[in-house]
PDB file of the backbone (N, CA, C, O) and the ligand in Angstrom, with CONECT records:
HET     ZN  A 101       1
ATOM      1  N   MET A   1       5.966  20.048   6.945  1.00  0.00           N
ATOM      2  CA  MET A   1       6.415  18.617   6.503  1.00  0.00           C
ATOM      3  C   MET A   1       6.895  17.860   7.867  1.00  0.00           C
ATOM      4  O   MET A   1       7.672  18.340   8.693  1.00  0.00           O
ATOM      5  N   SER A   2       6.336  16.710   7.927  1.00  0.00           N
ATOM      6  CA  SER A   2       6.714  15.829   9.140  1.00  0.00           C
ATOM      7  C   SER A   2       7.648  14.820   8.791  1.00  0.00           C
ATOM      8  O   SER A   2       7.717  14.346   7.657  1.00  0.00           O
ATOM      9  N   LEU A   3       8.370  14.481   9.746  1.00  0.00           N
ATOM     10  CA  LEU A   3       9.439  13.426   9.663  1.00  0.00           C
ATOM     11  C   LEU A   3       8.790  12.045   9.502  1.00  0.00           C
ATOM     12  O   LEU A   3       7.777  11.768  10.146  1.00  0.00           O
ATOM     13  N   PRO A   4       9.341  11.195   8.675  1.00  0.00           N
ATOM     14  CA  PRO A   4       8.854   9.918   8.580  1.00  0.00           C
ATOM     15  C   PRO A   4       8.901   9.147   9.882  1.00  0.00           C
ATOM     16  O   PRO A   4       9.875   9.369  10.602  1.00  0.00           O
ATOM     17  N   LEU A   5       8.078   8.354  10.254  1.00  0.00           N
ATOM     18  CA  LEU A   5       8.009   7.676  11.490  1.00  0.00           C
ATOM     19  C   LEU A   5       8.757   6.347  11.474  1.00  0.00           C
ATOM     20  O   LEU A   5       8.646   5.648  10.467  1.00  0.00           O
ATOM     21  N   TYR A   6       9.389   5.997  12.333  1.00  0.00           N
ATOM     22  CA  TYR A   6      10.125   4.654  12.398  1.00  0.00           C
ATOM     23  C   TYR A   6       9.735   3.963  13.630  1.00  0.00           C
ATOM     24  O   TYR A   6       9.577   4.603  14.670  1.00  0.00           O
ATOM     25  N   GLU A   7       9.570   2.693  13.575  1.00  0.00           N
ATOM     26  CA  GLU A   7       9.045   1.964  14.776  1.00  0.00           C
ATOM     27  C   GLU A   7      10.294   1.482  15.458  1.00  0.00           C
ATOM     28  O   GLU A   7      11.234   0.951  14.866  1.00  0.00           O
ATOM     29  N   PHE A   8      10.219   1.739  16.923  1.00  0.00           N
ATOM     30  CA  PHE A   8      11.281   1.189  17.768  1.00  0.00           C
ATOM     31  C   PHE A   8      10.651   0.312  18.820  1.00  0.00           C
ATOM     32  O   PHE A   8       9.472   0.432  19.155  1.00  0.00           O
ATOM     33  N   HIS A   9      11.435  -0.525  19.299  1.00  0.00           N
ATOM     34  CA  HIS A   9      10.746  -1.414  20.352  1.00  0.00           C
ATOM     35  C   HIS A   9      11.607  -1.389  21.670  1.00  0.00           C
ATOM     36  O   HIS A   9      12.781  -1.752  21.754  1.00  0.00           O
ATOM     37  N   CYS A  10      10.857  -0.919  22.637  1.00  0.00           N
ATOM     38  CA  CYS A  10      11.612  -0.919  23.932  1.00  0.00           C
ATOM     39  C   CYS A  10      11.270  -2.273  24.767  1.00  0.00           C
ATOM     40  O   CYS A  10      10.107  -2.641  24.928  1.00  0.00           O
ATOM     41  N   PRO A  11      12.305  -2.923  25.242  1.00  0.00           N
ATOM     42  CA  PRO A  11      12.151  -4.309  25.870  1.00  0.00           C
ATOM     43  C   PRO A  11      11.187  -4.086  26.988  1.00  0.00           C
ATOM     44  O   PRO A  11      10.444  -5.019  27.292  1.00  0.00           O
ATOM     45  N   ASP A  12      11.109  -2.852  27.693  1.00  0.00           N
ATOM     46  CA  ASP A  12      10.299  -2.798  28.762  1.00  0.00           C
ATOM     47  C   ASP A  12       8.871  -2.171  28.444  1.00  0.00           C
ATOM     48  O   ASP A  12       7.835  -2.559  28.983  1.00  0.00           O
ATOM     49  N   CYS A  13       8.940  -1.249  27.588  1.00  0.00           N
ATOM     50  CA  CYS A  13       7.507  -0.537  27.456  1.00  0.00           C
ATOM     51  C   CYS A  13       6.884  -0.904  26.114  1.00  0.00           C
ATOM     52  O   CYS A  13       5.714  -0.588  25.897  1.00  0.00           O
ATOM     53  N   GLY A  14       7.559  -1.514  25.258  1.00  0.00           N
ATOM     54  CA  GLY A  14       6.888  -1.951  23.914  1.00  0.00           C
ATOM     55  C   GLY A  14       7.235  -0.915  22.902  1.00  0.00           C
ATOM     56  O   GLY A  14       8.117  -0.063  23.010  1.00  0.00           O
ATOM     57  N   SER A  15       6.398  -1.110  21.877  1.00  0.00           N
ATOM     58  CA  SER A  15       6.812  -0.435  20.640  1.00  0.00           C
ATOM     59  C   SER A  15       6.330   1.093  20.717  1.00  0.00           C
ATOM     60  O   SER A  15       5.361   1.435  21.395  1.00  0.00           O
ATOM     61  N   PHE A  16       7.071   1.938  19.986  1.00  0.00           N
ATOM     62  CA  PHE A  16       6.790   3.305  19.876  1.00  0.00           C
ATOM     63  C   PHE A  16       7.220   3.794  18.463  1.00  0.00           C
ATOM     64  O   PHE A  16       7.927   3.114  17.718  1.00  0.00           O
ATOM     65  N   ASP A  17       6.791   4.890  18.187  1.00  0.00           N
ATOM     66  CA  ASP A  17       7.136   5.421  16.849  1.00  0.00           C
ATOM     67  C   ASP A  17       7.962   6.686  17.048  1.00  0.00           C
ATOM     68  O   ASP A  17       7.571   7.464  17.918  1.00  0.00           O
ATOM     69  N   ALA A  18       9.118   7.005  16.310  1.00  0.00           N
ATOM     70  CA  ALA A  18       9.814   8.135  16.480  1.00  0.00           C
ATOM     71  C   ALA A  18      10.129   8.658  15.099  1.00  0.00           C
ATOM     72  O   ALA A  18      10.387   7.856  14.202  1.00  0.00           O
ATOM     73  N   GLY A  19      10.123  10.043  14.866  1.00  0.00           N
ATOM     74  CA  GLY A  19      10.439  10.539  13.585  1.00  0.00           C
ATOM     75  C   GLY A  19      11.827  10.881  13.318  1.00  0.00           C
ATOM     76  O   GLY A  19      12.455  11.576  14.118  1.00  0.00           O
ATOM     77  N   PHE A  20      12.317  10.463  12.308  1.00  0.00           N
ATOM     78  CA  PHE A  20      13.851  10.880  11.996  1.00  0.00           C
ATOM     79  C   PHE A  20      13.812  11.185  10.539  1.00  0.00           C
ATOM     80  O   PHE A  20      12.861  10.787   9.867  1.00  0.00           O
ATOM     81  N   THR A  21      14.815  11.886   9.993  1.00  0.00           N
ATOM     82  CA  THR A  21      15.005  11.965   8.540  1.00  0.00           C
ATOM     83  C   THR A  21      15.561  10.796   8.166  1.00  0.00           C
ATOM     84  O   THR A  21      16.221  10.123   8.956  1.00  0.00           O
ATOM     85  N   MET A  22      15.355  10.460   6.977  1.00  0.00           N
ATOM     86  CA  MET A  22      15.724   9.003   6.336  1.00  0.00           C
ATOM     87  C   MET A  22      17.295   8.939   6.495  1.00  0.00           C
ATOM     88  O   MET A  22      17.821   7.840   6.663  1.00  0.00           O
ATOM     89  N   ALA A  23      17.983   9.982   6.451  1.00  0.00           N
ATOM     90  CA  ALA A  23      19.459   9.969   6.444  1.00  0.00           C
ATOM     91  C   ALA A  23      19.986   9.813   7.792  1.00  0.00           C
ATOM     92  O   ALA A  23      21.112   9.349   7.971  1.00  0.00           O
ATOM     93  N   ALA A  24      19.170  10.204   8.825  1.00  0.00           N
ATOM     94  CA  ALA A  24      19.737  10.298  10.156  1.00  0.00           C
ATOM     95  C   ALA A  24      18.957   9.235  11.100  1.00  0.00           C
ATOM     96  O   ALA A  24      19.066   9.314  12.324  1.00  0.00           O
ATOM     97  N   VAL A  25      18.177   8.251  10.489  1.00  0.00           N
ATOM     98  CA  VAL A  25      17.507   7.372  11.338  1.00  0.00           C
ATOM     99  C   VAL A  25      18.543   6.296  11.957  1.00  0.00           C
ATOM    100  O   VAL A  25      19.306   5.598  11.290  1.00  0.00           O
ATOM    101  N   PRO A  26      18.422   6.299  13.342  1.00  0.00           N
ATOM    102  CA  PRO A  26      19.685   5.354  13.999  1.00  0.00           C
ATOM    103  C   PRO A  26      18.992   4.011  14.214  1.00  0.00           C
ATOM    104  O   PRO A  26      17.778   3.848  14.096  1.00  0.00           O
ATOM    105  N   ASP A  27      19.827   3.115  14.522  1.00  0.00           N
ATOM    106  CA  ASP A  27      19.428   1.622  14.734  1.00  0.00           C
ATOM    107  C   ASP A  27      18.721   1.522  16.021  1.00  0.00           C
ATOM    108  O   ASP A  27      17.927   0.608  16.247  1.00  0.00           O
ATOM    109  N   ALA A  28      19.040   2.588  16.994  1.00  0.00           N
ATOM    110  CA  ALA A  28      18.434   2.439  18.171  1.00  0.00           C
ATOM    111  C   ALA A  28      18.333   3.753  18.826  1.00  0.00           C
ATOM    112  O   ALA A  28      19.247   4.562  18.666  1.00  0.00           O
ATOM    113  N   THR A  29      17.314   4.041  19.545  1.00  0.00           N
ATOM    114  CA  THR A  29      17.159   5.455  20.204  1.00  0.00           C
ATOM    115  C   THR A  29      16.489   5.197  21.655  1.00  0.00           C
ATOM    116  O   THR A  29      16.011   4.113  21.990  1.00  0.00           O
ATOM    117  N   GLY A  30      16.523   6.255  22.392  1.00  0.00           N
ATOM    118  CA  GLY A  30      16.035   6.223  23.747  1.00  0.00           C
ATOM    119  C   GLY A  30      14.641   6.068  23.761  1.00  0.00           C
ATOM    120  O   GLY A  30      13.945   6.697  22.964  1.00  0.00           O
ATOM    121  N   CYS A  31      14.104   5.202  24.685  1.00  0.00           N
ATOM    122  CA  CYS A  31      12.780   5.087  24.940  1.00  0.00           C
ATOM    123  C   CYS A  31      12.271   6.378  25.462  1.00  0.00           C
ATOM    124  O   CYS A  31      12.894   6.931  26.369  1.00  0.00           O
ATOM    125  N   PRO A  32      10.975   7.016  24.871  1.00  0.00           N
ATOM    126  CA  PRO A  32      10.452   8.118  25.487  1.00  0.00           C
ATOM    127  C   PRO A  32       9.986   8.024  26.988  1.00  0.00           C
ATOM    128  O   PRO A  32       9.878   9.037  27.679  1.00  0.00           O
ATOM    129  N   GLN A  33       9.761   6.974  27.379  1.00  0.00           N
ATOM    130  CA  GLN A  33       9.148   6.615  28.661  1.00  0.00           C
ATOM    131  C   GLN A  33      10.305   6.393  29.740  1.00  0.00           C
ATOM    132  O   GLN A  33      10.375   7.056  30.775  1.00  0.00           O
ATOM    133  N   CYS A  34      11.211   5.381  29.380  1.00  0.00           N
ATOM    134  CA  CYS A  34      12.122   5.114  30.456  1.00  0.00           C
ATOM    135  C   CYS A  34      13.582   5.373  29.956  1.00  0.00           C
ATOM    136  O   CYS A  34      14.504   5.072  30.714  1.00  0.00           O
ATOM    137  N   ALA A  35      13.838   5.882  28.794  1.00  0.00           N
ATOM    138  CA  ALA A  35      15.010   6.324  28.378  1.00  0.00           C
ATOM    139  C   ALA A  35      16.027   5.128  27.992  1.00  0.00           C
ATOM    140  O   ALA A  35      17.218   5.343  27.764  1.00  0.00           O
ATOM    141  N   GLY A  36      15.493   3.966  27.946  1.00  0.00           N
ATOM    142  CA  GLY A  36      16.201   2.794  27.671  1.00  0.00           C
ATOM    143  C   GLY A  36      16.531   2.657  26.267  1.00  0.00           C
ATOM    144  O   GLY A  36      15.921   3.323  25.430  1.00  0.00           O
ATOM    145  N   SER A  37      17.426   1.866  25.953  1.00  0.00           N
ATOM    146  CA  SER A  37      17.892   1.606  24.480  1.00  0.00           C
ATOM    147  C   SER A  37      16.810   0.794  23.806  1.00  0.00           C
ATOM    148  O   SER A  37      16.518  -0.315  24.253  1.00  0.00           O
ATOM    149  N   SER A  38      16.172   1.330  22.692  1.00  0.00           N
ATOM    150  CA  SER A  38      15.201   0.752  22.105  1.00  0.00           C
ATOM    151  C   SER A  38      15.640   0.513  20.616  1.00  0.00           C
ATOM    152  O   SER A  38      15.952   1.481  19.923  1.00  0.00           O
ATOM    153  N   ARG A  39      15.667  -0.730  20.131  1.00  0.00           N
ATOM    154  CA  ARG A  39      16.128  -1.022  18.655  1.00  0.00           C
ATOM    155  C   ARG A  39      14.960  -0.653  17.709  1.00  0.00           C
ATOM    156  O   ARG A  39      13.757  -0.744  17.956  1.00  0.00           O
ATOM    157  N   ARG A  40      15.571  -0.207  16.546  1.00  0.00           N
ATOM    158  CA  ARG A  40      14.524  -0.015  15.622  1.00  0.00           C
ATOM    159  C   ARG A  40      14.084  -1.295  14.902  1.00  0.00           C
ATOM    160  O   ARG A  40      14.870  -2.213  14.665  1.00  0.00           O
ATOM    161  N   ARG A  41      12.863  -1.309  14.585  1.00  0.00           N
ATOM    162  CA  ARG A  41      12.242  -2.531  14.007  1.00  0.00           C
ATOM    163  C   ARG A  41      12.422  -2.339  12.563  1.00  0.00           C
ATOM    164  O   ARG A  41      12.049  -1.312  11.996  1.00  0.00           O
ATOM    165  N   VAL A  42      13.024  -3.375  11.931  1.00  0.00           N
ATOM    166  CA  VAL A  42      13.125  -3.338  10.549  1.00  0.00           C
ATOM    167  C   VAL A  42      12.092  -4.020   9.869  1.00  0.00           C
ATOM    168  O   VAL A  42      11.511  -4.959  10.414  1.00  0.00           O
ATOM    169  N   GLY A  43      11.748  -3.562   8.498  1.00  0.00           N
ATOM    170  CA  GLY A  43      10.785  -4.355   7.800  1.00  0.00           C
ATOM    171  C   GLY A  43       9.293  -4.257   8.414  1.00  0.00           C
ATOM    172  O   GLY A  43       8.430  -5.128   8.313  1.00  0.00           O
ATOM    173  N   GLY A  44       9.175  -3.059   9.047  1.00  0.00           N
ATOM    174  CA  GLY A  44       7.743  -2.819   9.667  1.00  0.00           C
ATOM    175  C   GLY A  44       6.883  -2.063   8.477  1.00  0.00           C
ATOM    176  O   GLY A  44       6.082  -1.179   8.778  1.00  0.00           O
ATOM    177  N   GLY A  45       7.052  -2.380   7.398  1.00  0.00           N
ATOM    178  CA  GLY A  45       6.065  -1.641   6.413  1.00  0.00           C
ATOM    179  C   GLY A  45       6.817  -0.524   5.723  1.00  0.00           C
ATOM    180  O   GLY A  45       6.484  -0.201   4.583  1.00  0.00           O
ATOM    181  N   ALA A  46       7.821   0.090   6.353  1.00  0.00           N
ATOM    182  CA  ALA A  46       8.409   1.315   5.771  1.00  0.00           C
ATOM    183  C   ALA A  46       9.423   1.010   4.709  1.00  0.00           C
ATOM    184  O   ALA A  46       9.687   1.832   3.832  1.00  0.00           O
ATOM    185  N   PHE A  47      10.078  -0.349   4.795  1.00  0.00           N
ATOM    186  CA  PHE A  47      10.958  -0.640   3.805  1.00  0.00           C
ATOM    187  C   PHE A  47      10.431  -1.931   2.902  1.00  0.00           C
ATOM    188  O   PHE A  47       9.915  -2.905   3.452  1.00  0.00           O
ATOM    189  N   VAL A  48      10.570  -1.866   1.777  1.00  0.00           N
ATOM    190  CA  VAL A  48      10.175  -3.021   0.897  1.00  0.00           C
ATOM    191  C   VAL A  48      11.319  -3.265   0.017  1.00  0.00           C
ATOM    192  O   VAL A  48      11.917  -2.391  -0.612  1.00  0.00           O
ATOM    193  N   ARG A  49      11.599  -4.617   0.019  1.00  0.00           N
ATOM    194  CA  ARG A  49      12.697  -5.067  -0.794  1.00  0.00           C
ATOM    195  C   ARG A  49      12.436  -4.793  -2.300  1.00  0.00           C
ATOM    196  O   ARG A  49      11.365  -5.106  -2.821  1.00  0.00           O
ATOM    197  N   PRO A  50      13.316  -4.276  -2.895  1.00  0.00           N
ATOM    198  CA  PRO A  50      13.133  -4.044  -4.429  1.00  0.00           C
ATOM    199  C   PRO A  50      12.978  -5.237  -5.137  1.00  0.00           C
ATOM    200  O   PRO A  50      13.737  -6.183  -4.926  1.00  0.00           O
ATOM    201  N   GLY A  51      11.934  -5.301  -6.084  1.00  0.00           N
ATOM    202  CA  GLY A  51      11.813  -6.538  -6.873  1.00  0.00           C
ATOM    203  C   GLY A  51      10.879  -7.546  -6.165  1.00  0.00           C
ATOM    204  O   GLY A  51      10.461  -8.517  -6.796  1.00  0.00           O
ATOM    205  N   SER A  52      10.547  -7.352  -4.906  1.00  0.00           N
ATOM    206  CA  SER A  52       9.756  -8.448  -4.283  1.00  0.00           C
ATOM    207  C   SER A  52       8.302  -8.240  -4.698  1.00  0.00           C
ATOM    208  O   SER A  52       8.003  -7.200  -5.285  1.00  0.00           O
ATOM    209  N   ALA A  53       7.424  -9.122  -4.442  1.00  0.00           N
ATOM    210  CA  ALA A  53       5.929  -8.955  -4.780  1.00  0.00           C
ATOM    211  C   ALA A  53       5.350  -7.752  -4.238  1.00  0.00           C
ATOM    212  O   ALA A  53       4.583  -7.042  -4.889  1.00  0.00           O
ATOM    213  N   ALA A  54       5.703  -7.518  -3.068  1.00  0.00           N
ATOM    214  CA  ALA A  54       5.210  -6.111  -2.475  1.00  0.00           C
ATOM    215  C   ALA A  54       5.588  -4.872  -3.159  1.00  0.00           C
ATOM    216  O   ALA A  54       4.820  -3.935  -3.375  1.00  0.00           O
ATOM    217  N   ALA A  55       6.913  -4.936  -3.509  1.00  0.00           N
ATOM    218  CA  ALA A  55       7.342  -3.807  -4.325  1.00  0.00           C
ATOM    219  C   ALA A  55       6.715  -3.750  -5.522  1.00  0.00           C
ATOM    220  O   ALA A  55       6.411  -2.636  -5.950  1.00  0.00           O
ATOM    221  N   ARG A  56       6.418  -4.865  -6.249  1.00  0.00           N
ATOM    222  CA  ARG A  56       5.773  -4.670  -7.625  1.00  0.00           C
ATOM    223  C   ARG A  56       4.332  -4.236  -7.542  1.00  0.00           C
ATOM    224  O   ARG A  56       3.801  -3.584  -8.441  1.00  0.00           O
ATOM    225  N   LEU A  57       3.678  -4.633  -6.381  1.00  0.00           N
ATOM    226  CA  LEU A  57       2.317  -4.359  -6.161  1.00  0.00           C
ATOM    227  C   LEU A  57       2.156  -2.844  -5.965  1.00  0.00           C
ATOM    228  O   LEU A  57       1.208  -2.201  -6.416  1.00  0.00           O
ATOM    229  N   ILE A  58       3.198  -2.320  -5.229  1.00  0.00           N
ATOM    230  CA  ILE A  58       3.264  -0.897  -4.931  1.00  0.00           C
ATOM    231  C   ILE A  58       3.475  -0.091  -6.009  1.00  0.00           C
ATOM    232  O   ILE A  58       2.895   0.990  -6.114  1.00  0.00           O
ATOM    233  N   ASP A  59       4.356  -0.562  -6.940  1.00  0.00           N
ATOM    234  CA  ASP A  59       4.730   0.132  -8.232  1.00  0.00           C
ATOM    235  C   ASP A  59       3.506   0.205  -9.094  1.00  0.00           C
ATOM    236  O   ASP A  59       3.189   1.231  -9.696  1.00  0.00           O
ATOM    237  N   ALA A  60       2.748  -1.046  -9.141  1.00  0.00           N
ATOM    238  CA  ALA A  60       1.654  -1.134 -10.015  1.00  0.00           C
ATOM    239  C   ALA A  60       0.513  -0.123  -9.604  1.00  0.00           C
ATOM    240  O   ALA A  60      -0.143   0.550 -10.399  1.00  0.00           O
ATOM    241  N   THR A  61       0.383  -0.128  -8.212  1.00  0.00           N
ATOM    242  CA  THR A  61      -0.608   0.846  -7.571  1.00  0.00           C
ATOM    243  C   THR A  61      -0.296   2.199  -7.997  1.00  0.00           C
ATOM    244  O   THR A  61      -1.201   2.878  -8.482  1.00  0.00           O
ATOM    245  N   LYS A  62       1.074   2.751  -7.854  1.00  0.00           N
ATOM    246  CA  LYS A  62       1.284   4.048  -8.176  1.00  0.00           C
ATOM    247  C   LYS A  62       1.089   4.376  -9.577  1.00  0.00           C
ATOM    248  O   LYS A  62       0.628   5.456  -9.947  1.00  0.00           O
ATOM    249  N   ARG A  63       1.491   3.312 -10.457  1.00  0.00           N
ATOM    250  CA  ARG A  63       1.369   3.631 -12.067  1.00  0.00           C
ATOM    251  C   ARG A  63      -0.011   3.720 -12.345  1.00  0.00           C
ATOM    252  O   ARG A  63      -0.389   4.574 -13.147  1.00  0.00           O
ATOM    253  N   THR A  64      -0.976   2.817 -11.695  1.00  0.00           N
ATOM    254  CA  THR A  64      -2.324   3.025 -12.045  1.00  0.00           C
ATOM    255  C   THR A  64      -2.950   4.274 -11.475  1.00  0.00           C
ATOM    256  O   THR A  64      -4.006   4.701 -11.941  1.00  0.00           O
ATOM    257  N   ALA A  65      -2.350   4.843 -10.523  1.00  0.00           N
ATOM    258  CA  ALA A  65      -2.935   6.231  -9.879  1.00  0.00           C
ATOM    259  C   ALA A  65      -2.589   7.331 -10.882  1.00  0.00           C
ATOM    260  O   ALA A  65      -3.424   8.186 -11.176  1.00  0.00           O
ATOM    261  N   SER A  66      -1.357   7.315 -11.409  1.00  0.00           N
ATOM    262  CA  SER A  66      -0.883   8.353 -12.222  1.00  0.00           C
ATOM    263  C   SER A  66      -1.321   8.162 -13.847  1.00  0.00           C
ATOM    264  O   SER A  66      -1.767   9.057 -14.566  1.00  0.00           O
ATOM    265  N   GLU A  67      -1.096   6.873 -14.199  1.00  0.00           N
ATOM    266  CA  GLU A  67      -1.313   6.666 -15.650  1.00  0.00           C
ATOM    267  C   GLU A  67      -2.306   5.345 -15.743  1.00  0.00           C
ATOM    268  O   GLU A  67      -1.967   4.169 -15.874  1.00  0.00           O
ATOM    269  N   PRO A  68      -3.446   5.821 -15.651  1.00  0.00           N
ATOM    270  CA  PRO A  68      -4.467   4.649 -15.744  1.00  0.00           C
ATOM    271  C   PRO A  68      -4.299   3.791 -17.075  1.00  0.00           C
ATOM    272  O   PRO A  68      -3.995   4.322 -18.143  1.00  0.00           O
ATOM    273  N   ALA A  69      -4.497   2.556 -16.945  1.00  0.00           N
ATOM    274  CA  ALA A  69      -4.272   1.715 -18.189  1.00  0.00           C
ATOM    275  C   ALA A  69      -5.310   2.042 -19.322  1.00  0.00           C
ATOM    276  O   ALA A  69      -6.499   2.145 -19.020  1.00  0.00           O
ATOM    277  N   VAL A  70      -4.940   2.188 -20.464  1.00  0.00           N
ATOM    278  CA  VAL A  70      -5.777   2.690 -21.542  1.00  0.00           C
ATOM    279  C   VAL A  70      -6.613   1.357 -21.938  1.00  0.00           C
ATOM    280  O   VAL A  70      -6.090   0.252 -22.084  1.00  0.00           O
ATOM    281  N   VAL A  71      -8.040   1.645 -22.094  1.00  0.00           N
ATOM    282  CA  VAL A  71      -8.861   0.585 -22.517  1.00  0.00           C
ATOM    283  C   VAL A  71      -9.413   0.880 -23.864  1.00  0.00           C
ATOM    284  O   VAL A  71      -9.745   2.036 -24.126  1.00  0.00           O
ATOM    285  N   GLY A  72      -9.538  -0.078 -24.745  1.00  0.00           N
ATOM    286  CA  GLY A  72      -9.939  -0.073 -25.995  1.00  0.00           C
ATOM    287  C   GLY A  72     -11.452   0.237 -26.266  1.00  0.00           C
ATOM    288  O   GLY A  72     -11.794   0.817 -27.297  1.00  0.00           O
ATOM    289  N   ALA A  73     -12.243  -0.116 -25.424  1.00  0.00           N
ATOM    290  CA  ALA A  73     -13.616   0.028 -25.401  1.00  0.00           C
ATOM    291  C   ALA A  73     -14.229   0.342 -24.178  1.00  0.00           C
ATOM    292  O   ALA A  73     -13.713  -0.131 -23.165  1.00  0.00           O
ATOM    293  N   PRO A  74     -15.236   1.052 -24.071  1.00  0.00           N
ATOM    294  CA  PRO A  74     -15.928   1.263 -22.858  1.00  0.00           C
ATOM    295  C   PRO A  74     -16.492  -0.036 -22.197  1.00  0.00           C
ATOM    296  O   PRO A  74     -16.969  -0.967 -22.846  1.00  0.00           O
ATOM    297  N   ALA A  75     -16.397  -0.002 -20.972  1.00  0.00           N
ATOM    298  CA  ALA A  75     -16.962  -1.082 -20.232  1.00  0.00           C
ATOM    299  C   ALA A  75     -18.468  -1.368 -20.304  1.00  0.00           C
ATOM    300  O   ALA A  75     -19.240  -0.412 -20.380  1.00  0.00           O
ATOM    301  N   GLY A  76     -18.858  -2.431 -20.288  1.00  0.00           N
ATOM    302  CA  GLY A  76     -20.322  -2.601 -20.236  1.00  0.00           C
ATOM    303  C   GLY A  76     -20.914  -3.345 -21.519  1.00  0.00           C
ATOM    304  O   GLY A  76     -20.727  -4.544 -21.727  1.00  0.00           O
ATOM    305  N   ARG A  77     -21.594  -2.569 -22.292  1.00  0.00           N
ATOM    306  CA  ARG A  77     -22.394  -3.208 -23.337  1.00  0.00           C
ATOM    307  C   ARG A  77     -21.452  -3.649 -24.452  1.00  0.00           C
ATOM    308  O   ARG A  77     -20.556  -2.881 -24.800  1.00  0.00           O
ATOM    309  N   SER A  78     -21.594  -4.790 -25.008  1.00  0.00           N
ATOM    310  CA  SER A  78     -20.728  -5.203 -26.156  1.00  0.00           C
ATOM    311  C   SER A  78     -21.793  -5.769 -27.060  1.00  0.00           C
ATOM    312  O   SER A  78     -22.977  -5.907 -26.754  1.00  0.00           O
ATOM    313  N   ASN A  79     -21.242  -6.075 -28.188  1.00  0.00           N
ATOM    314  CA  ASN A  79     -22.193  -6.566 -29.286  1.00  0.00           C
ATOM    315  C   ASN A  79     -22.747  -7.951 -29.018  1.00  0.00           C
ATOM    316  O   ASN A  79     -23.863  -8.264 -29.431  1.00  0.00           O
ATOM    317  N   ALA A  80     -21.990  -8.773 -28.340  1.00  0.00           N
ATOM    318  CA  ALA A  80     -22.337 -10.091 -28.110  1.00  0.00           C
ATOM    319  C   ALA A  80     -23.672 -10.113 -27.098  1.00  0.00           C
ATOM    320  O   ALA A  80     -23.839  -9.357 -26.141  1.00  0.00           O
ATOM    321  N   PRO A  81     -24.487 -11.063 -27.504  1.00  0.00           N
ATOM    322  CA  PRO A  81     -25.792 -10.978 -26.600  1.00  0.00           C
ATOM    323  C   PRO A  81     -25.455 -11.556 -25.141  1.00  0.00           C
ATOM    324  O   PRO A  81     -24.732 -12.544 -25.012  1.00  0.00           O
ATOM    325  N   VAL A  82     -25.911 -11.013 -24.262  1.00  0.00           N
ATOM    326  CA  VAL A  82     -25.574 -11.418 -22.869  1.00  0.00           C
ATOM    327  C   VAL A  82     -26.293 -12.746 -22.645  1.00  0.00           C
ATOM    328  O   VAL A  82     -25.743 -13.677 -22.057  1.00  0.00           O
ATOM    329  N   THR A  83     -27.522 -12.813 -23.123  1.00  0.00           N
ATOM    330  CA  THR A  83     -28.255 -14.127 -22.983  1.00  0.00           C
ATOM    331  C   THR A  83     -28.794 -14.598 -24.268  1.00  0.00           C
ATOM    332  O   THR A  83     -28.972 -13.805 -25.193  1.00  0.00           O
ATOM    333  N   ARG A  84     -29.080 -15.931 -24.376  1.00  0.00           N
ATOM    334  CA  ARG A  84     -29.527 -16.431 -25.539  1.00  0.00           C
ATOM    335  C   ARG A  84     -30.971 -17.071 -25.306  1.00  0.00           C
ATOM    336  O   ARG A  84     -31.524 -17.783 -26.143  1.00  0.00           O
ATOM    337  N   ASN A  85     -31.469 -16.759 -24.168  1.00  0.00           N
ATOM    338  CA  ASN A  85     -32.820 -17.174 -23.882  1.00  0.00           C
ATOM    339  C   ASN A  85     -33.833 -16.481 -24.655  1.00  0.00           C
ATOM    340  O   ASN A  85     -34.015 -15.293 -24.387  1.00  0.00           O
ATOM    341  N   PRO A  86     -34.639 -17.116 -25.723  1.00  0.00           N
ATOM    342  CA  PRO A  86     -35.516 -16.215 -26.441  1.00  0.00           C
ATOM    343  C   PRO A  86     -36.651 -15.277 -25.731  1.00  0.00           C
ATOM    344  O   PRO A  86     -37.179 -14.269 -26.202  1.00  0.00           O
ATOM    345  N   LEU A  87     -36.865 -15.868 -24.523  1.00  0.00           N
ATOM    346  CA  LEU A  87     -37.892 -15.173 -23.625  1.00  0.00           C
ATOM    347  C   LEU A  87     -37.387 -13.878 -23.229  1.00  0.00           C
ATOM    348  O   LEU A  87     -38.185 -12.958 -23.050  1.00  0.00           O
ATOM    349  N   HIS A  88     -36.111 -13.704 -23.070  1.00  0.00           N
ATOM    350  CA  HIS A  88     -35.466 -12.520 -22.693  1.00  0.00           C
ATOM    351  C   HIS A  88     -35.728 -11.388 -23.895  1.00  0.00           C
ATOM    352  O   HIS A  88     -35.782 -10.197 -23.588  1.00  0.00           O
ATOM    353  N   ARG A  89     -35.867 -11.772 -25.112  1.00  0.00           N
ATOM    354  CA  ARG A  89     -35.991 -10.804 -26.203  1.00  0.00           C
ATOM    355  C   ARG A  89     -37.362  -9.996 -25.876  1.00  0.00           C
ATOM    356  O   ARG A  89     -37.465  -8.832 -26.264  1.00  0.00           O
ATOM    357  N   LYS A  90     -38.305 -10.560 -25.235  1.00  0.00           N
ATOM    358  CA  LYS A  90     -39.468  -9.836 -24.925  1.00  0.00           C
ATOM    359  C   LYS A  90     -39.301  -8.774 -23.883  1.00  0.00           C
ATOM    360  O   LYS A  90     -40.155  -7.896 -23.759  1.00  0.00           O
ATOM    361  N   LEU A  91     -38.438  -8.813 -23.274  1.00  0.00           N
ATOM    362  CA  LEU A  91     -38.201  -7.719 -22.096  1.00  0.00           C
ATOM    363  C   LEU A  91     -37.901  -6.363 -22.753  1.00  0.00           C
ATOM    364  O   LEU A  91     -37.195  -6.203 -23.748  1.00  0.00           O
ATOM    365  N   PRO A  92     -38.530  -5.424 -22.064  1.00  0.00           N
ATOM    366  CA  PRO A  92     -38.270  -3.975 -22.602  1.00  0.00           C
ATOM    367  C   PRO A  92     -36.703  -3.686 -22.796  1.00  0.00           C
ATOM    368  O   PRO A  92     -35.829  -4.171 -22.078  1.00  0.00           O
ATOM    369  N   ARG A  93     -36.504  -2.905 -23.772  1.00  0.00           N
ATOM    370  CA  ARG A  93     -35.160  -2.488 -23.962  1.00  0.00           C
ATOM    371  C   ARG A  93     -34.989  -1.001 -23.444  1.00  0.00           C
ATOM    372  O   ARG A  93     -35.866  -0.140 -23.509  1.00  0.00           O
ATOM    373  N   PRO A  94     -33.829  -0.851 -22.964  1.00  0.00           N
ATOM    374  CA  PRO A  94     -33.537   0.618 -22.502  1.00  0.00           C
ATOM    375  C   PRO A  94     -33.406   1.661 -23.789  1.00  0.00           C
ATOM    376  O   PRO A  94     -33.178   2.855 -23.595  1.00  0.00           O
TER     377      PRO A  94
HETATM  378 ZN    ZN A 101      11.011   1.944  27.703  1.00  0.00          ZN2+
END
């Protein structure tokens, strides 16, 4: 099992990812290149505000994956004619 990655930003070297447990993730950590203080970037996709549009989308996606919506009829052929053009009636039927 690997630690979740958090994005930090070093003012000198740029962004890098560092793994921490969720309980122990600091607000800043040492840059792996210059050991300078690098602040954690918040809102980099790891955290989604509850109730936001993004959170609802993620919830809906998860729900669809585990509990697909029940459909009443198979997709595709229905009783309603697709076309009303009489010439189309002469076409071979499957
Ligand atoms: Zn650095």
